[in-house]
LUMTIBA-781273 format. One line per field, with one value per residue: x, y, z of N, C-alpha, C in turn; residue number from 1; residue in three letters. Coordinates in steps of 0.001 Angstrom, whole numbers, plus 500000, padded with zeros to 6 digits. Atoms other than C-alpha are relative to their C-alpha. Example, Ala and Ser with C-alpha at 12.3 -4.5 7.8 and 13.67 -1.06 7.14 Angstrom:
nxx <- (500890	499180)
nyy <- (498810	498810)
nzz <- (500000	499940)
caxx <- (512300	513670)
cayy <- (495500	498940)
cazz <- (507800	507140)
cxx <- (500900	499230)
cyy <- (501200	501090)
czz <- (500000	500730)
k <- (1	2)
r <- (ALA	SER)
//
This chain:
nxx <- (500082	500841	499286	499860	498827	498805	499742	499531	498625	499162	499933	499103	498633	499504	499783	498772	498870	499867	499512	498584	499350	499898	499074	498608	499640	499657	500961	500127	501076	501302	500053	499897	499645	499570	500857	499837	500688	501439	500498	499902	500978	501288	500081	500060	501333	500927	499797	500548	501459	500588	499843	500649	501462	500312	499593	499486	498689	498919	499364	498553	499717	500068	498779	498872	500122	499768	498550	499283	500238	499325	498549	499474	499821	499044	498686	499849	499671	498602	499100	500054	499116	498634	499677	500700	500543	501171	500980	500596	500822	501180	500718	500024	499242	500759	499989	500068	501086	499727	498604	499615	501205	500495	500697	499364	501089	499670	500156	501423	500530	499365	500692	501456	500489	500609	499837	500896	499347	498863	500550	500679	498952	499435	500940	499895	498797	500272	499423	501102	499374	498840	498886	499444	499256	498602	499618	500964	499633	501011	499338	500434	501216	501101	500146	499305	499361	499859	499162	500366	498923	499546	500773	501354	499923	500209	498814	499533	499144	498712	500106	500098	498814	500307	499547	501016	499428	500301	501200	500301	501399	500638	500303	501258	499641	501211	501001	501168	499815	498880	498754	499169	498652	499003	500061	499346	498550	499479	499763	499192	500850	500434	501340	500036	500190	501337	500921	499803	500650	501497	500358	500058	501234	501073	500615	499523	499724	501215	500848	499317	500178	498797	499041	498780	498949	498968	498607	499795	500669	501334	500998	501290	500976	501407	500644	501239	501108	499764	500476	498848	498996	498640	499234	498772	498828	499504	498738	498949	500335	499771	498567	499540	500451	499273	498644	500083	500297	498752	499103	500548	499742	498575	499843	500579	499153	498823	500389	500460	498858	498970	498693	499396	499649	501261	500499	499235	500344	501310	499983	499255	500856	501120	499550	499821	501336	500562	499313	500622	501365	499854	499576	500995	501328	500518	500492	501154)
nyy <- (499438	498807	498764	499498	500724	499454	498677	500304	500485	498917	499027	500519	500051	498618	499551	500617	499447	498602	500030	500271	498922	498866	500408	499944	498610	499413	499271	498625	499973	499898	498867	498705	500394	498999	499992	501220	501051	499708	500363	501432	500619	499832	500800	501415	500271	499939	501194	501145	499898	500177	501373	500918	500064	500200	501374	500120	499402	500976	500017	499902	498598	499322	500321	499282	498580	499819	500182	498798	498886	500323	500005	498647	499277	500707	499516	498591	499908	500452	498958	498807	500272	499920	498722	498862	499252	500706	499879	498661	499970	500817	499695	498565	499475	499239	498541	499211	499009	498953	500045	498945	499265	499203	500781	499880	499859	500554	501431	500295	499949	501079	501258	499869	499951	498751	499623	500846	501340	499964	499918	501273	501003	499631	500368	501461	500182	499284	498618	499105	498731	500201	499379	500903	501034	499657	500636	500914	500577	500823	501191	500473	500749	499054	499734	498821	500140	498659	499753	498745	499210	500653	499596	500572	501428	500549	500175	501386	500247	499372	498562	499775	500513	501177	501266	501059	501294	500458	500875	500798	500121	501084	501199	500685	501319	500839	499448	500877	501141	500828	499400	499677	500401	499153	498748	500159	500102	498726	499294	500866	500532	501332	500307	500047	498640	499565	500660	499355	498654	500231	500453	498848	499280	500988	500051	501132	499680	500127	498833	498826	499734	499345	499669	499392	499758	499075	500486	499998	501167	499635	500758	499281	501064	499773	501239	500246	499465	498580	499521	500165	498879	500441	498852	499665	500406	498959	500419	498956	498912	500465	500076	498652	499489	500637	499463	498651	500122	500457	498852	499107	500653	499828	498635	499895	500674	499133	498835	500487	500526	499061	500604	499390	501065	500496	498916	499972	501154	499775	498940	500515	500939	499252	499385	501066	500435	498939	500015	501183	499643	499121	500819	500958	499371	499987	501331	500351)
nzz <- (498634	499974	499919	498615	499404	500643	499375	498677	500077	500465	498917	498972	500592	500066	498651	499475	500718	499512	498666	500008	500689	499009	498946	500565	500262	498740	499202	500471	501020	499359	499052	500705	501369	500947	501209	500745	499293	500011	501340	500187	499120	500608	501252	499613	499555	501103	500834	499276	499965	501354	500415	499072	500226	501423	500318	501308	500032	499977	498663	500167	500237	498672	499264	500658	499721	498549	499746	500472	499072	498749	500120	500200	498702	499172	500452	499638	498561	499842	500509	499144	498830	500437	500577	499419	501119	500406	498919	500086	501195	499870	498818	499762	498877	498987	500231	498794	500096	498960	499572	499058	499664	501135	501033	501346	500911	501314	499910	499899	501358	500752	499584	500099	498639	499638	498578	499259	499913	499051	498655	499645	499735	498674	498940	499809	499142	498744	500038	500486	500452	500885	499368	499010	500751	500420	501254	500496	501293	500674	500474	501299	499801	499774	498592	499546	498695	499415	498838	499425	499388	498815	498843	500104	499899	498643	499244	499876	498788	500294	499746	498574	499334	499239	500592	500061	500333	501345	499945	501208	500302	499235	500748	499697	499512	500110	500942	500117	499072	500452	499627	501090	499508	500611	499344	498708	500289	500338	498733	499145	498964	500283	499633	498525	499563	500329	499084	498688	500014	500022	498663	499119	500196	499863	501294	500809	501416	500752	499844	500506	501431	500519	498990	500515	499038	500437	499794	498568	499420	499509	500751	500117	500376	500366	499812	500786	499157	499913	498704	499057	500146	499650	499530	500728	499268	499064	499408	500141	499069	498675	499772	499841	498692	498958	499977	499419	498553	499349	499997	498951	498670	499669	499553	498684	499081	499835	499137	498695	499183	499503	500219	501206	500921	500619	500823	501254	500787	500495	501002	501167	500743	500538	501252	501018	500442	500810	501270	500707	500458	501169	501190	500454	500110	501411	500394	499142)
caxx <- (352223	349538	350432	349816	352300	354785	354378	354872	358038	359406	358577	360333	363332	363668	363322	366062	368346	367718	368397	371813	372743	371970	373816	376944	376732	377079	375208	375827	373350	370485	371480	372789	372887	374944	373526	374969	373680	370239	369815	370972	368729	365663	366506	367179	363854	362065	363610	362691	359080	358462	359838	358171	354574	354907	354857	355768	358948	362194	363607	367166	367032	366048	369017	371414	370104	370121	373701	374814	373114	374696	378249	378590	377855	379963	382955	382263	382313	385585	387164	385937	387836	391007	390739	389825	389283	386822	385096	384603	383127	380676	379774	380449	382208	381059	380213	380820	377679	378778	382414	383737	380153	379554	377002	378543	375869	377613	377803	374151	373252	375630	373824	370358	369887	367508	367712	364651	366411	369438	367378	365317	368490	369934	366787	367140	370532	368829	370222	367698	370089	372466	374696	375271	377033	380808	380961	378394	379083	376643	377829	377630	374789	372707	373103	374092	376620	376887	379608	378195	380349	382338	380226	377086	378367	377358	379863	381984	383978	387110	385830	385185	388508	386886	388555	386223	386883	387193	384066	383396	380091	377627	376841	373518	374070	370444	368007	364556	365530	368594	372138	374486	377837	379791	378658	379732	383104	383559	383320	385568	382628	381057	377776	378614	378951	375637	373833	375337	374126	370625	370550	371318	368180	366168	365514	365730	367039	363708	362042	364555	363522	366639	369788	372737	376060	378645	382418	382180	380165	376873	373861	370666	367513	364130	361723	358848	356543	356219	354606	357899	360306	363998	366162	369019	372513	373984	377228	379425	377545	377718	381449	382105	380002	381811	385224	384162	382778	386095	388032	385710	386069	389871	389618	387331	389634	392537	390574	389404	392734	395289	398080	400378	401563	398037	396978	399806	398894	395157	395923	398458	396031	393166	395157	396123	392481	391425	394008	392628	389111	390230	391748	388831	385924	385764	385176	382446)
cayy <- (386604	389112	392793	393436	390713	392171	395673	394217	392408	395472	397747	395544	395119	398862	399549	397143	398447	402110	401181	399700	402459	405158	403209	402953	406651	407392	409158	412531	411537	411498	414566	417828	417415	419398	420231	417121	414776	416486	416010	412421	411556	412903	411126	407794	407965	408925	406061	403567	404841	404874	401387	399958	400810	400314	396538	397257	399094	397239	396293	396022	399570	400686	398930	400473	403989	403588	402292	405356	407734	405846	405526	409188	410701	407932	408883	412594	412043	410130	412882	415607	413897	414003	417442	420707	422389	419724	419851	423566	423029	420311	421421	425133	427391	428901	432632	435127	437208	439045	439801	441794	442724	444198	442810	442037	443355	442271	438649	438743	439754	437147	434327	435697	436376	439138	441023	439082	435798	436832	437893	434696	432599	434545	433974	430201	430573	432350	435745	438572	441495	441551	443795	440941	438876	438942	436485	434576	432205	430586	427009	425254	423156	426314	426362	429638	429297	432218	433351	435894	438695	437637	439644	437903	434336	432125	431959	428796	427170	428450	432029	431687	430029	426823	423499	420764	417087	415530	413592	410794	410123	408090	404557	402720	399590	398283	398742	397217	394964	393596	394135	395801	394065	396172	399359	398062	397157	400651	401956	399188	397829	394377	392661	392119	395885	396457	393904	395446	398892	397575	395810	399085	400528	397326	397015	393880	393918	392770	395926	398284	399843	401985	402354	404631	404984	407758	407476	408061	404874	406718	404684	406380	404239	404408	401656	400053	401015	404802	405005	403946	406837	405940	408322	410144	408818	410617	408765	411601	414251	412117	411549	415252	416067	413458	414808	418361	417167	415375	418520	420637	418136	418395	422167	421863	419391	421842	424698	422494	421065	422912	420498	422262	419026	417784	421184	421112	417603	418553	421727	419983	417206	419633	421535	418303	417216	420600	420370	416846	418243	421028	418404	416015	418543	419008	415231	415238)
cazz <- (425684	426661	426446	430170	431173	428705	430249	433744	432742	430886	433843	436359	434024	433486	437186	438082	435332	436399	440008	439257	436804	439415	442031	439761	438923	442651	445424	443807	441071	443598	445637	444123	440359	437883	434478	432848	435514	435573	431771	431800	434754	432993	429661	431340	433121	429968	427938	430653	430862	427080	426490	429577	428545	424774	423990	420358	421207	420598	424042	422688	421376	424882	426383	423804	424348	428134	428005	425986	428427	431305	429952	428843	432314	433865	431716	432260	436018	435745	433656	435997	438867	436790	435232	436980	433621	432486	435860	435533	432064	433060	436608	436483	438962	442220	442085	444843	445477	448665	449431	452396	453206	449727	447293	443925	441564	438362	439612	440547	436970	435563	437488	436825	440533	441494	444801	445964	445113	447112	450130	450055	449879	452839	454829	454208	455966	458897	457841	457488	456954	454033	456045	458524	455835	455349	452452	450357	447457	445031	444468	441120	442614	443107	446867	448556	451398	453768	456237	458639	460028	463062	465498	464233	464547	467507	470318	470514	473344	471595	471705	475436	476114	477367	476816	475690	475310	471856	470960	468493	466861	469003	467952	467767	469897	469843	467003	466933	469901	468121	469380	466906	467530	465078	466731	470169	468709	467324	470925	472268	474221	474418	475076	478751	479216	477484	479644	482764	481814	481057	484402	486154	484675	485163	481423	479208	475634	474299	475572	473942	470635	470216	472308	471594	473361	473204	473439	477197	477725	478422	477312	476058	475690	473967	474936	473014	475919	475626	479073	480759	481330	481277	483376	481633	482479	485531	486147	484869	486901	490012	489604	489209	492255	494364	493329	494267	497614	498407	497522	499748	502627	502429	502682	505693	507380	506799	508449	511332	512441	514564	513715	511232	509668	509108	507823	505273	504107	503734	501825	499553	498650	498232	495586	493854	493735	492441	489700	488809	488675	486321	484026	483908	484050	480251	479945	482604)
cxx <- (499119	500764	500217	501136	501296	500333	500554	501465	500951	500203	500977	501447	500626	500284	501284	501243	500287	500630	501544	500781	500201	500956	501473	500411	500366	498931	499735	498857	498670	500003	500076	500568	500618	499200	500101	499201	498467	499402	499984	498996	498603	499856	499912	498625	498992	500129	499380	498451	499406	500054	499368	498487	499668	500484	500652	501420	501062	500808	501493	500409	499972	501265	501202	499990	500291	501475	500797	499812	500553	501458	500554	500111	501045	501453	500219	500338	501429	501005	500012	500851	501464	500386	499164	499311	498673	498883	499314	499054	498703	499166	499882	500827	499095	500144	499805	498914	500143	501431	500369	498803	499337	499376	500590	498889	500238	499885	498559	499351	500520	499296	498517	499296	499454	500295	499103	500520	501068	499492	499300	501007	500709	499112	500023	501198	499843	500699	498963	500492	501210	501244	500646	500953	501402	500328	498832	500366	498893	500764	499469	498701	498801	499771	500842	500534	500405	500976	499613	501256	500307	499175	498586	500060	499732	501341	500385	500842	501326	499947	500032	501214	499766	500509	498887	500686	499695	498896	499867	498522	499383	499687	498686	500361	498826	499049	498901	500164	501192	501322	500880	501466	501052	500040	500683	501568	500666	500227	500859	499183	499516	498583	499821	499800	498582	498954	500087	499271	498459	499515	499901	498685	498777	499241	500595	500172	498754	499092	500582	499725	501280	500894	501230	500984	500987	501352	500402	499314	498665	498966	498661	498990	498700	499313	498739	498810	500247	499550	501109	501038	501318	500767	501222	501197	500550	501367	501036	499747	500268	501486	500599	499613	500766	501415	500012	499702	501278	500950	499528	500266	501440	500242	499427	500890	501247	499650	499697	501179	500955	501416	500559	500351	498768	499416	500730	499583	498582	500005	500708	499148	498734	500348	500198	498653	499329	500613	499475	498619	500029	500305	498839	498615	499477	499432	498775	498869)
cyy <- (501232	501297	500456	499275	500580	501347	499769	499600	501148	501037	499590	500002	501406	500559	499505	500604	501455	500039	499805	501102	501218	499685	500122	501438	500768	500781	501407	500114	500239	501140	501310	499749	501216	499926	498680	498858	500216	499561	498496	499230	500032	499050	498549	499587	499967	498740	498782	500020	499670	498519	499034	499839	499700	498590	499874	500584	498931	500131	500199	501407	500832	499804	500726	501443	500319	499825	501253	501114	499705	500180	501409	500737	499287	500411	501478	500158	499582	501076	501223	499795	500173	501388	501134	500776	499331	500043	501353	500130	499260	500412	501508	500385	500645	501475	500725	501051	501099	499748	501200	500875	500789	499035	500220	499991	499333	498475	499593	499957	498808	498634	500090	500044	501381	500312	499168	498609	499943	500056	498741	498951	500305	499590	498450	499634	500738	501355	500903	501395	499729	500574	499139	498976	500514	499446	499024	499520	499073	498808	499555	499202	500895	500371	501248	499722	501374	499970	501329	500752	499428	500349	499441	498468	499530	499820	498502	499861	500648	501481	500301	499474	498778	498780	498971	498694	499615	498953	499297	499861	498855	498862	499390	498548	499030	500688	498919	498712	499076	500690	500189	499792	500883	501405	499957	499909	501346	500877	499238	499502	498611	499799	499994	501394	500480	499393	500578	501306	499917	499512	501133	500735	499047	499852	498770	500385	499943	501191	501291	500165	500590	500332	500532	500232	500979	499414	500030	498797	500330	499353	500733	499050	500627	498659	499835	500606	501478	500591	499866	501059	499419	501205	500178	499502	501135	499617	501086	501181	499611	499941	501365	500585	499363	500535	501393	499893	499550	501181	501019	499471	500196	501439	500218	499383	500901	501138	499559	499595	501137	499451	500487	498959	499472	501067	500097	498860	500193	501042	499534	499064	500667	500700	498998	499546	501034	500046	498818	500328	500881	499263	499173	500634	500102	498682	499613	500969)
czz <- (500003	500227	501472	500738	499460	500632	501411	500032	499614	501178	501089	499494	499981	501376	500611	499307	500455	501406	499994	499263	500907	501041	499525	499753	501353	500677	499508	498967	500590	501004	499202	498615	499277	498768	499259	500633	500001	498672	499850	500865	499392	498773	500339	500502	498911	499081	500697	499966	498646	499586	500963	499703	498513	499590	498606	499865	500104	501282	499882	499706	501297	500734	499437	500371	501487	500295	499563	501007	501365	499853	499807	501298	500896	499621	500336	501527	500294	499565	500891	501247	499618	499516	500595	498848	499486	501070	500016	498814	500219	501226	500292	501166	501017	499660	501296	499807	501025	500429	500875	500349	498879	499001	498637	498928	498660	500035	500169	498612	499175	500292	499899	501354	500229	501482	500846	500156	501030	501425	500477	500290	501339	501154	500270	500808	501338	500116	499358	499677	499179	500568	501052	499353	499583	498588	499650	498625	499517	499404	498680	500104	500156	501420	500398	501399	500516	501228	500630	500546	501402	501241	499948	500014	501424	500705	500077	501274	499776	500252	501515	500755	500832	499273	500056	499524	498566	500086	498664	499836	500900	499082	500445	500362	500048	499080	499815	500854	499652	500346	498763	500438	499399	500673	501388	499856	499677	501232	500967	501185	499569	500520	501508	500591	499745	500945	501379	500102	499954	501328	501027	499905	500035	498654	499266	498559	499146	500042	499425	498505	499379	501225	499323	501101	499394	500361	501460	500727	500614	499046	500052	499386	499568	500003	499065	500737	500220	501366	501055	499672	500489	500475	499156	500829	500889	500578	499946	500997	501454	500341	500215	501357	501168	500097	500660	501514	500719	500135	501144	501415	500374	500463	501425	501071	500316	500924	501432	500862	500441	499824	498666	498983	499262	499083	498658	499074	499372	498889	498689	499169	499430	498665	498920	499440	499135	498615	499162	499517	498813	498722	499420	499784	498562	499543	500756	499787)
k <- (1	2	3	4	5	6	7	8	9	10	11	12	13	14	15	16	17	18	19	20	21	22	23	24	25	26	27	28	29	30	31	32	33	34	35	36	37	38	39	40	41	42	43	44	45	46	47	48	49	50	51	52	53	54	55	56	57	58	59	60	61	62	63	64	65	66	67	68	69	70	71	72	73	74	75	76	77	78	79	80	81	82	83	84	85	86	87	88	89	90	91	92	93	94	95	96	97	98	99	100	101	102	103	104	105	106	107	108	109	110	111	112	113	114	115	116	117	118	119	120	121	122	123	124	125	126	127	128	129	130	131	132	133	134	135	136	137	138	139	140	141	142	143	144	145	146	147	148	149	150	151	152	153	154	155	156	157	158	159	160	161	162	163	164	165	166	167	168	169	170	171	172	173	174	175	176	177	178	179	180	181	182	183	184	185	186	187	188	189	190	191	192	193	194	195	196	197	198	199	200	201	202	203	204	205	206	207	208	209	210	211	212	213	214	215	216	217	218	219	220	221	222	223	224	225	226	227	228	229	230	231	232	233	234	235	236	237	238	239	240	241	242	243	244	245	246	247	248	249	250	251	252	253	254	255	256	257	258	259	260	261	262	263	264	265	266	267	268	269	270	271	272	273	274	275	276	277	278	279	280	281	282	283	284)
r <- (MET	PRO	ASP	TRP	ILE	ASN	VAL	ILE	ILE	ARG	SER	PHE	SER	MET	LEU	ILE	ILE	LEU	PHE	PHE	MET	THR	LYS	TRP	LEU	GLY	LYS	LYS	GLN	ILE	SER	GLN	LEU	ASN	ILE	PHE	GLU	TYR	ILE	SER	GLY	ILE	VAL	LEU	GLY	GLY	ILE	ALA	ALA	VAL	HIS	ALA	ILE	ASP	PRO	ASN	ALA	ASN	PHE	MET	TYR	ALA	LEU	ILE	SER	MET	PHE	ILE	TRP	PHE	ILE	VAL	PRO	PHE	ILE	ALA	GLU	PHE	LEU	SER	LEU	LYS	SER	LYS	ARG	PHE	ARG	ASN	PHE	THR	GLU	GLY	LYS	SER	THR	VAL	LEU	ILE	GLN	ASP	GLY	LYS	ILE	MET	GLU	ASP	ASN	LEU	LYS	LYS	GLU	GLY	TYR	SER	THR	ASP	ASP	LEU	LEU	ALA	ALA	LEU	ARG	GLU	ASN	ASN	VAL	PHE	LEU	ALA	SER	ASP	VAL	GLU	PHE	ALA	VAL	LEU	GLU	SER	SER	GLY	GLU	LEU	ASN	VAL	LEU	PRO	LYS	LYS	GLU	ASN	ARG	PRO	LEU	THR	ALA	LYS	ASP	LEU	GLY	ILE	ASN	VAL	ALA	PRO	GLU	LYS	GLU	PRO	GLN	THR	VAL	ILE	MET	ASP	GLY	GLU	ILE	MET	LEU	GLU	SER	LEU	ALA	ASN	LEU	SER	LEU	ASN	VAL	ASN	TRP	LEU	GLU	THR	GLU	LEU	ASP	LYS	GLN	ASN	VAL	SER	ILE	GLU	ASN	VAL	PHE	LEU	ALA	GLN	ALA	ASP	ASN	ASN	GLY	GLN	LEU	TYR	LEU	ASP	LEU	TYR	ASP	ASP	LYS	ILE	THR	VAL	PRO	GLU	PRO	THR	GLU	LYS	ALA	LEU	LEU	LEU	ALA	ASN	LEU	LYS	LYS	CYS	GLN	ALA	ASP	LEU	GLU	LEU	PHE	SER	LEU	ALA	THR	GLU	ASN	GLU	GLU	SER	LYS	TYR	VAL	TYR	GLU	LYS	ASN	SER	LYS	LYS	LEU	GLN	HIS	ALA	ILE	ASP	LEU	VAL	GLN	PRO	TYR	LEU)
//
């Protein structure tokens, strides 16, 4: 067999083996690596590269060495899930760099972090003053997580005392012109609902590049034809406007009539409708 064919076969074989080994080691292996995973990843790639381009290298030796470098991190990962002490040894511990607004200089030196390193990491978290930070911790992955002081955090609905409706993640119901039945089922919707919503906007499924729906049944479209503008869903806004109009009409009827019984009925129902609006407004 010619050497170039041998190299092609070895390369494809190593690529497939590395793919499955990485897949079995889990997503963590390709995201934030600890020291053990970093070393094993480099070595596995090096073994695969050397034995892929060297036709004289023993392929069985490559498989044995790759198996060892695969099984050791696999066992280490399993043990780290079972033992906190072992996990601390292999992955390390997080280190507090700022606590109660005070920079921990000894911890900075321990981690080899200079003041410039700390300030750069804070800027990556959109913090430009160290005095704005209440707490900052350096994770074992090397990422710095920052908790700003309360007065420097963005306001939330809870801070303002506003009730908001619970919300589930939106689902992609059409992708590349194909209906995603599982996504529709996750929202308790069906194809008939989807076709009805598309008819409302005079759009056919074949013209839809991407369609997403939220848990309120609002459909958002992106078409293949970029020159066509699809209006944003307005059903919820129209419903809220109609409710408010009905409530205002009841108040006007109450003021316009001189019949005490009718006035009482209008006022009573106006208050009931206002209470209903207050309840459903977070959802609209």
